[in-house]
Every structure is written in structure tokens, then in C-alpha cells.
Steps between C-alpha positions, in 0.01 A plus 500: 500500500215321674504417868264317735500323836390138532440267790763226469236231548388575143842404359581157359657254748860523369500879551314477828782284642757768410318799647456513878278810525122535482509757219713556193538800271479410131664744262513474121741711300643444152365144482658404832288399799645546849358362824608689812400366842333762719621490858227629728564599857241464771423874503466561126206720420488696174253746654744630761697714255767708673456312828575162341834461679395648833339354809222759495168341592152644458476553876832688508396713203168590660674587827748726316230682306292537817801656678560739208133603503514574872812717454324711237198577719 
């Protein structure tokens, strides 16, 4: 099974009219090709890992780690 993500602007016009997202996942398996729209939320960031669904900001994280460091000393 092969899988890749494409910008929908690269799709032909008939498909572009059907898909309302900016990106689409293309998956090929057993001779069948599936296009799955990717719904992105404003806060999506693949680099955030475990904090992806939280409201933790860099400033909050730095404040927390600073507080923990002060407690240890």
C-alpha cells in the first residue's frame, strides 16, 4: 500500500470541485486509489507530539520548567 499527501490545487478540475480541503491523502491498495480529504484545524502542528491536543504554549512550558528548576534548588 502506497500513501502520500497532495495539495488539492494539483488535482484536475472535476476532482477539485468535489474536495473542499487544501490537502488530500492519496492511498493505493490492491489496484484501488482512494482520495481522503485532510481536515486541518488552526492549531495543527506535527511537531507538538503529545501536546497536540493541549493549549500548552512555549511560554507556559518555559514557565513550568523554570518553576520545577527552582523547586529542585
